[in-house]
SENU-612581 format. One record per residue (C-alpha): residue in three letters; x, y, z. Coordinates in Angstrom, 3 decimals. Example, Ala and Ser with C-alpha at 12.3 -4.5 7.8 and 13.67 -1.06 7.14 Angstrom:
SENU-612581
+-----+----------+----------+----------+
:   r :        X :        Y :        Z :
+-----+----------+----------+----------+
: ALA :   12.300 :   -4.500 :    7.800 :
: SER :   13.670 :   -1.060 :    7.140 :
+-----+----------+----------+----------+
This chain:
SENU-612581
+-----+----------+----------+----------+
:   r :        X :        Y :        Z :
+-----+----------+----------+----------+
: MET :   46.167 :  -99.006 : -168.261 :
: LYS :   48.594 : -100.421 : -166.168 :
: LEU :   50.392 :  -98.227 : -163.947 :
: GLN :   53.350 :  -99.585 : -162.722 :
: HIS :   54.043 :  -96.784 : -160.292 :
: ILE :   50.337 :  -97.514 : -159.033 :
: ARG :   50.551 : -101.497 : -158.651 :
: LEU :   54.064 : -100.320 : -156.753 :
: LEU :   52.830 :  -97.574 : -154.306 :
: ASN :   49.021 : -100.116 : -154.226 :
: VAL :   51.942 : -103.172 : -152.304 :
: LEU :   53.944 : -100.512 : -150.981 :
: MET :   50.884 : -100.161 : -149.144 :
: CYS :   49.923 : -103.403 : -147.855 :
: PHE :   52.984 : -103.944 : -146.154 :
: CYS :   52.666 : -100.932 : -144.770 :
: VAL :   48.860 : -102.352 : -143.130 :
: VAL :   50.671 : -105.013 : -142.376 :
: THR :   53.387 : -103.669 : -140.446 :
: ILE :   50.749 : -101.488 : -138.425 :
: HIS :   48.555 : -104.118 : -136.830 :
: LEU :   52.337 : -105.952 : -136.202 :
: THR :   53.122 : -103.463 : -133.996 :
: SER :   49.898 : -102.330 : -132.685 :
: ALA :   50.579 : -104.931 : -129.923 :
: PRO :   53.900 : -104.016 : -128.523 :
: VAL :   52.852 : -100.006 : -129.320 :
: THR :   50.531 : -100.781 : -126.905 :
: GLU :   52.232 : -103.270 : -124.105 :
: LEU :   55.465 : -101.778 : -124.481 :
: GLN :   56.305 :  -98.882 : -121.738 :
: GLN :   55.877 :  -95.705 : -123.165 :
: ASP :   59.473 :  -93.700 : -121.670 :
: SER :   61.413 :  -96.912 : -123.730 :
: LEU :   63.172 :  -96.186 : -126.317 :
: TRP :   61.535 :  -98.945 : -128.292 :
: TYR :   58.375 :  -97.973 : -127.625 :
: LEU :   59.479 :  -95.042 : -128.997 :
: LEU :   60.128 :  -97.057 : -132.162 :
: PHE :   57.596 :  -99.219 : -132.398 :
: PHE :   55.436 :  -95.747 : -132.320 :
: VAL :   56.846 :  -94.229 : -134.990 :
: VAL :   56.870 :  -97.174 : -137.481 :
: ASN :   52.862 :  -97.421 : -136.909 :
: LYS :   51.972 :  -93.856 : -137.305 :
: VAL :   53.965 :  -93.515 : -140.244 :
: CYS :   52.249 :  -95.912 : -142.004 :
: SER :   49.172 :  -94.624 : -141.039 :
: LEU :   48.457 :  -93.012 : -144.411 :
: ALA :   47.700 :  -96.603 : -145.644 :
: VAL :   43.701 :  -96.513 : -145.945 :
: PRO :   43.950 :  -92.993 : -147.178 :
: ALA :   46.690 :  -93.883 : -150.037 :
: PHE :   44.117 :  -97.251 : -150.868 :
: LEU :   41.458 :  -94.675 : -151.207 :
: PHE :   43.705 :  -92.019 : -153.561 :
: LEU :   44.885 :  -95.734 : -155.501 :
: SER :   40.673 :  -96.364 : -155.893 :
: GLY :   39.646 :  -92.688 : -157.400 :
: PHE :   42.594 :  -93.582 : -159.101 :
: LYS :   42.180 :  -96.644 : -160.552 :
: LEU :   38.627 :  -96.129 : -161.163 :
: TYR :   38.550 :  -92.873 : -163.202 :
: THR :   41.607 :  -94.174 : -165.072 :
: LYS :   39.148 :  -96.645 : -166.462 :
: TYR :   35.719 :  -94.984 : -166.701 :
: GLN :   36.382 :  -91.887 : -167.606 :
: ASN :   35.839 :  -91.574 : -170.566 :
: THR :   33.491 :  -94.863 : -171.029 :
: LYS :   29.268 :  -94.849 : -170.790 :
: ALA :   30.008 :  -98.124 : -167.704 :
: ALA :   26.969 : -100.453 : -167.466 :
: TRP :   26.489 :  -99.745 : -164.254 :
: GLY :   24.849 : -102.688 : -163.457 :
: ARG :   28.073 : -104.386 : -164.221 :
: PHE :   30.083 : -102.211 : -162.785 :
: TYR :   28.280 : -103.412 : -158.948 :
: VAL :   27.679 : -107.097 : -160.042 :
: GLY :   31.474 : -106.747 : -160.410 :
: ARG :   32.900 : -105.346 : -157.544 :
: ALA :   30.514 : -107.256 : -155.558 :
: ARG :   31.801 : -110.482 : -156.712 :
: LYS :   36.154 : -109.401 : -156.737 :
: ILE :   35.070 : -107.697 : -153.055 :
: LEU :   31.667 : -108.604 : -151.041 :
: LEU :   32.228 : -111.658 : -151.906 :
: PRO :   35.643 : -112.745 : -150.524 :
: TYR :   35.014 : -109.828 : -147.252 :
: ALA :   31.803 : -112.408 : -146.397 :
: ILE :   33.705 : -115.564 : -146.710 :
: ALA :   36.305 : -113.725 : -144.395 :
: ILE :   33.680 : -113.105 : -142.042 :
: ALA :   32.679 : -116.091 : -142.237 :
: VAL :   36.575 : -117.619 : -141.292 :
: TYR :   37.620 : -115.325 : -139.051 :
: PHE :   34.244 : -115.451 : -137.155 :
: ALA :   34.662 : -119.752 : -137.072 :
: PHE :   37.681 : -118.922 : -135.550 :
: TYR :   36.862 : -115.658 : -132.802 :
: MET :   33.833 : -118.859 : -131.979 :
: THR :   36.289 : -121.892 : -131.440 :
: GLN :   38.284 : -119.265 : -128.966 :
: HIS :   35.290 : -118.079 : -127.060 :
: LEU :   36.648 : -114.504 : -128.274 :
: THR :   32.712 : -113.886 : -130.419 :
: THR :   28.968 : -114.484 : -130.328 :
: TRP :   26.561 : -115.033 : -132.428 :
: GLU :   24.906 : -111.790 : -131.551 :
: GLU :   28.614 : -109.969 : -133.190 :
: LEU :   27.860 : -111.362 : -136.394 :
: LEU :   25.635 : -109.245 : -138.033 :
: PRO :   26.753 : -106.258 : -136.925 :
: GLY :   30.760 : -107.104 : -138.370 :
: LEU :   29.506 : -108.246 : -141.059 :
: PHE :   28.008 : -104.681 : -142.246 :
: LEU :   29.836 : -102.592 : -139.713 :
: GLY :   32.763 : -104.544 : -140.244 :
: THR :   34.148 : -105.338 : -136.630 :
: LEU :   34.583 : -108.221 : -136.406 :
: ALA :   38.154 : -107.848 : -137.662 :
: ALA :   40.518 : -104.815 : -136.567 :
: HIS :   41.055 : -103.858 : -140.853 :
: PHE :   37.568 : -104.928 : -141.662 :
: TYR :   35.902 : -101.010 : -141.606 :
: TYR :   38.520 : -100.480 : -144.555 :
: ILE :   36.103 : -103.050 : -146.760 :
: ILE :   32.543 : -100.639 : -145.038 :
: ILE :   34.637 :  -97.464 : -146.947 :
: ALA :   35.345 :  -98.150 : -150.152 :
: VAL :   32.116 : -100.474 : -150.201 :
: GLN :   30.595 :  -96.777 : -150.240 :
: PHE :   32.374 :  -95.074 : -152.279 :
: TYR :   31.171 :  -98.179 : -154.908 :
: LEU :   28.161 :  -96.833 : -154.473 :
: LEU :   28.900 :  -93.159 : -154.756 :
: PHE :   31.330 :  -93.417 : -157.782 :
: PRO :   28.587 :  -92.105 : -160.208 :
: LEU :   27.733 :  -90.028 : -159.177 :
: LEU :   31.590 :  -88.540 : -157.662 :
: LEU :   31.960 :  -89.145 : -161.224 :
: TYR :   30.020 :  -87.048 : -162.588 :
: LEU :   29.456 :  -84.872 : -160.338 :
: PHE :   33.601 :  -84.590 : -161.130 :
: ALA :   33.081 :  -83.608 : -164.947 :
: GLN :   31.377 :  -80.943 : -163.891 :
: ALA :   33.619 :  -79.116 : -161.980 :
: ASP :   36.648 :  -80.919 : -160.243 :
: LYS :   37.954 :  -78.858 : -158.842 :
: LEU :   34.962 :  -77.671 : -156.269 :
: LEU :   34.685 :  -81.039 : -155.201 :
: VAL :   38.397 :  -81.510 : -154.687 :
: ILE :   38.028 :  -78.245 : -152.190 :
: LEU :   34.871 :  -79.688 : -151.035 :
: SER :   36.321 :  -82.444 : -150.550 :
: PHE :   38.749 :  -81.609 : -148.353 :
: VAL :   36.911 :  -79.733 : -145.895 :
: SER :   34.350 :  -82.400 : -145.606 :
: THR :   36.996 :  -84.206 : -145.245 :
: VAL :   39.075 :  -82.302 : -141.863 :
: CYS :   35.716 :  -81.553 : -140.717 :
: PHE :   34.884 :  -85.348 : -139.844 :
: HIS :   37.697 :  -85.929 : -138.633 :
: GLN :   38.337 :  -82.808 : -136.399 :
: PHE :   34.572 :  -81.732 : -135.880 :
: PHE :   31.634 :  -84.564 : -136.172 :
: PHE :   32.293 :  -87.898 : -133.984 :
: PHE :   29.213 :  -90.097 : -133.930 :
: THR :   29.434 :  -93.699 : -133.395 :
: TYR :   30.976 :  -95.426 : -136.557 :
: SER :   31.855 :  -91.579 : -138.105 :
: ASP :   35.313 :  -93.159 : -138.898 :
: ARG :   33.895 :  -95.641 : -141.371 :
: PHE :   32.011 :  -93.172 : -143.129 :
: PHE :   32.598 :  -92.208 : -146.451 :
: ALA :   32.565 :  -88.618 : -145.797 :
: THR :   35.496 :  -88.987 : -143.220 :
: TYR :   37.552 :  -90.267 : -146.359 :
: ILE :   36.291 :  -88.795 : -148.934 :
: PHE :   38.714 :  -86.548 : -150.463 :
: TYR :   41.938 :  -89.251 : -150.846 :
: PHE :   39.201 :  -90.644 : -153.842 :
: VAL :   38.656 :  -87.724 : -155.210 :
: LEU :   42.435 :  -86.619 : -155.419 :
: GLY :   42.723 :  -90.013 : -156.582 :
: MET :   40.551 :  -89.151 : -159.482 :
: LEU :   42.232 :  -85.619 : -160.051 :
: ILE :   45.887 :  -87.153 : -160.123 :
: ALA :   44.520 :  -89.761 : -162.921 :
: LYS :   43.012 :  -86.976 : -164.985 :
: TYR :   46.401 :  -84.583 : -164.568 :
: ARG :   49.166 :  -85.980 : -163.681 :
: PRO :   48.785 :  -90.034 : -164.910 :
: SER :   52.280 :  -90.905 : -165.586 :
: LYS :   54.116 :  -87.410 : -164.636 :
: ARG :   55.327 :  -86.422 : -161.174 :
: ILE :   53.947 :  -84.075 : -159.478 :
: SER :   56.145 :  -81.176 : -159.502 :
: PRO :   57.803 :  -79.535 : -158.321 :
: ALA :   58.465 :  -82.513 : -156.526 :
: PRO :   61.021 :  -81.865 : -154.126 :
: LEU :   58.466 :  -79.869 : -152.246 :
: TYR :   56.126 :  -82.626 : -151.581 :
: ALA :   59.043 :  -84.369 : -150.193 :
: VAL :   60.031 :  -81.604 : -147.785 :
: LEU :   56.090 :  -80.521 : -146.568 :
: TYR :   55.729 :  -85.281 : -146.189 :
: LEU :   59.437 :  -85.250 : -144.046 :
: LEU :   58.109 :  -81.694 : -142.185 :
: ALA :   54.045 :  -83.168 : -141.729 :
: ALA :   55.298 :  -86.732 : -140.359 :
: ALA :   58.287 :  -84.780 : -137.900 :
: VAL :   55.465 :  -82.684 : -136.392 :
: HIS :   52.035 :  -84.748 : -136.329 :
: ILE :   54.022 :  -87.973 : -135.447 :
: PHE :   55.739 :  -86.360 : -132.365 :
: LEU :   52.931 :  -84.085 : -131.363 :
: CYS :   51.341 :  -87.940 : -131.447 :
: TYR :   53.688 :  -89.178 : -129.318 :
: ARG :   53.919 :  -86.528 : -126.429 :
: MET :   49.840 :  -86.946 : -126.680 :
: SER :   50.145 :  -90.497 : -126.092 :
: LEU :   52.230 :  -89.750 : -122.889 :
: GLY :   50.596 :  -88.255 : -121.809 :
: GLU :   52.428 :  -85.112 : -121.912 :
: PHE :   50.613 :  -82.905 : -124.567 :
: TRP :   46.610 :  -82.379 : -125.305 :
: TYR :   47.079 :  -82.390 : -130.071 :
: ARG :   43.982 :  -80.285 : -130.547 :
: ASN :   44.302 :  -80.397 : -133.681 :
: SER :   45.640 :  -84.054 : -134.574 :
: GLY :   42.869 :  -84.870 : -137.006 :
: VAL :   44.125 :  -81.693 : -139.135 :
: GLY :   47.368 :  -83.248 : -138.439 :
: GLN :   46.461 :  -86.421 : -139.691 :
: VAL :   44.615 :  -84.874 : -143.141 :
: LEU :   48.018 :  -82.660 : -143.811 :
: TYR :   50.023 :  -86.162 : -143.284 :
: ALA :   48.833 :  -88.233 : -145.323 :
: THR :   47.794 :  -86.364 : -148.134 :
: ALA :   51.214 :  -84.724 : -147.740 :
: GLY :   53.717 :  -88.712 : -147.683 :
: ILE :   50.232 :  -89.957 : -150.619 :
: LEU :   51.602 :  -87.173 : -152.685 :
: PHE :   55.493 :  -87.669 : -152.348 :
: LEU :   55.001 :  -91.841 : -152.424 :
: TYR :   53.437 :  -91.416 : -155.951 :
: ASN :   56.333 :  -89.060 : -157.146 :
: VAL :   58.508 :  -91.765 : -155.227 :
: CYS :   57.115 :  -94.979 : -157.268 :
: LEU :   56.887 :  -92.773 : -160.061 :
: GLY :   60.369 :  -92.004 : -160.286 :
: ILE :   60.909 :  -96.411 : -159.725 :
: GLY :   62.439 :  -97.820 : -163.238 :
: SER :   64.591 : -100.498 : -161.543 :
: PRO :   62.798 : -103.925 : -163.102 :
: GLY :   63.905 : -106.215 : -160.241 :
: ILE :   61.678 : -103.326 : -157.428 :
: HIS :   58.445 : -103.504 : -160.662 :
: LYS :   59.001 : -107.690 : -161.342 :
: VAL :   58.894 : -108.078 : -156.992 :
: ALA :   55.623 : -105.701 : -156.787 :
: ALA :   53.975 : -107.526 : -159.684 :
: PHE :   54.653 : -110.596 : -157.633 :
: PHE :   52.792 : -109.483 : -155.050 :
: ASP :   50.369 : -107.668 : -156.690 :
: PRO :   47.377 : -109.409 : -158.111 :
: HIS :   47.532 : -111.070 : -154.188 :
: THR :   47.683 : -107.744 : -152.353 :
: PHE :   43.944 : -107.674 : -151.887 :
: TYR :   44.378 : -111.475 : -149.458 :
: ILE :   46.917 : -110.851 : -148.254 :
: PHE :   44.954 : -107.179 : -145.968 :
: LEU :   41.814 : -109.604 : -145.440 :
: TYR :   43.559 : -112.828 : -143.738 :
: HIS :   47.446 : -111.669 : -142.553 :
: ILE :   45.552 : -111.155 : -139.203 :
: LEU :   44.127 : -114.128 : -138.935 :
: VAL :   47.644 : -115.706 : -139.054 :
: MET :   48.876 : -112.906 : -136.567 :
: ASN :   45.665 : -114.338 : -134.316 :
: VAL :   46.514 : -118.193 : -134.658 :
: LEU :   49.458 : -116.729 : -133.267 :
: GLN :   48.344 : -114.672 : -130.569 :
: PHE :   45.042 : -116.812 : -128.925 :
: VAL :   46.575 : -120.380 : -130.080 :
: ILE :   50.372 : -120.957 : -129.934 :
: LEU :   52.543 : -117.919 : -128.067 :
: PRO :   50.622 : -118.217 : -125.195 :
: HIS :   52.396 : -121.488 : -124.482 :
: PHE :   56.136 : -119.995 : -124.107 :
: ALA :   56.796 : -116.674 : -121.690 :
: LEU :   57.722 : -114.240 : -123.490 :
: SER :   58.779 : -110.660 : -124.340 :
: VAL :   56.873 : -108.454 : -126.518 :
: LYS :   60.258 : -107.767 : -128.890 :
: TYR :   60.431 : -111.769 : -129.389 :
: ARG :   56.781 : -112.288 : -129.316 :
: PHE :   56.834 : -109.680 : -132.824 :
: LEU :   59.959 : -111.461 : -133.843 :
: ILE :   58.334 : -114.221 : -134.199 :
: ILE :   54.873 : -113.353 : -135.337 :
: SER :   56.907 : -110.727 : -137.999 :
: VAL :   58.922 : -113.573 : -139.475 :
: VAL :   55.461 : -116.232 : -139.446 :
: VAL :   52.899 : -113.748 : -141.458 :
: LEU :   55.505 : -112.807 : -143.175 :
: GLY :   56.669 : -115.818 : -144.225 :
: VAL :   53.381 : -116.650 : -144.869 :
: ILE :   52.343 : -114.044 : -147.516 :
: PHE :   55.615 : -114.784 : -149.967 :
: LEU :   54.331 : -118.566 : -149.757 :
: TYR :   51.332 : -117.626 : -150.547 :
: CYS :   51.486 : -115.555 : -153.377 :
: LEU :   54.373 : -118.871 : -154.409 :
: LEU :   51.980 : -120.585 : -154.546 :
: MET :   48.989 : -118.635 : -156.342 :
: ASP :   51.742 : -117.538 : -159.159 :
: LEU :   52.668 : -121.172 : -159.810 :
: ILE :   49.057 : -121.633 : -159.803 :
: GLN :   48.681 : -119.582 : -162.726 :
: LYS :   51.566 : -120.341 : -164.379 :
: LYS :   50.748 : -124.163 : -164.514 :
: LYS :   47.075 : -122.886 : -165.916 :
: ARG :   48.799 : -120.473 : -168.745 :
: LEU :   51.266 : -123.629 : -169.839 :
: PRO :   49.749 : -125.439 : -173.122 :
: ALA :   48.180 : -128.508 : -172.126 :
: ALA :   49.958 : -132.141 : -173.196 :
: GLY :   50.543 : -131.909 : -176.916 :
: GLU :   49.278 : -128.885 : -177.748 :
: LYS :   51.090 : -126.253 : -179.712 :
+-----+----------+----------+----------+
C-alpha cells in the first residue's frame, strides 16, 4: 500500500540526514560563542531525529506489507540483501577506493568498515537496519501476541541503552533503537491513514521537547552544563518529533508537495549512500586549493550536494520514463 504521507516523511528525513552532514563541519569548526555556531548547532540537533524516524518508517512499512500475509521469509531476506546489502557493499567499495586515493584509510580498515559501518559516518544506519530485518519475523510474532507490552519493553530498552548501557559500538546495536521500529508497527496497526489524536498535543510536546533538549545540549557543548540525562532527552525528543511530523505529513494535501516527494522518494536510499562522497570530494580534493571561510565552504558544499541530488533524481526519472515509452511502431 503506497501511503503518500509516509513517502513525504521519508523524503523529509532523507534531507534531514543530508543537513546533519552538511552542518557537522561548521558545528565542529566555528567559534562556540558565535551566533553562527548557535544557528548551525540548532539546525543540526533539530535534524537529529532522522535515524529514529527512518527506523519508525521501516517498522511502519514492513508491518503494513506483512501483517496479514504468511511471508516466505527466505524470499524476504533475499529481497533485503538485493535491495539493501548489495548497494551498500558497492558503496563501501566506492568509498574505500576514494579514501585509498586520498590516503585516508588502509586495507586493515576495509572489513571493519563493511561489517561495522565505520568507513563513513552514515553507514552505521545500515548495520542497525540489517539487525531489524533479521529480527522482523520474531518482532512480528511478538507484536501479534502482545503489541502494547512489546511497545513498553522496547521503550525501556531504548531509554536504558541511550542513558545507562554503553559499550563499543552500542550506537549501532538494535536494542538502542528498537522502540522507534516497534512504534512504527504500532502506528501502522491502529492509525495507518488517520491523524493521531489529539494532533495539537503532539505539536506542543514536540516544541517543548525540542526547546528543552536542544537548549541543554547547547549549554553542554559550551561546557557550561553537564546534561546528565541527555540519552532520555534524545529519546523523548525523537519520539515527539516523529509523532508530530507524522501528523504534519498526513495533513498535507497539496498535490504539488506530494509530486515533489514522488520525484525524490524512489532515490532516497542512493541519496543517503552517496551524498557524503560528494561532500568528501569537495572537502578533500577541490576546496583545499582555496582559502575559504567555514561559512563559504558550507555554502559551496550545500549548493553542489543539493544540485547533484537534483540532477541525479532528474536523470533517473528521465531514464524510467524512457523505459515506460512504447517502442517505435508499438501502440
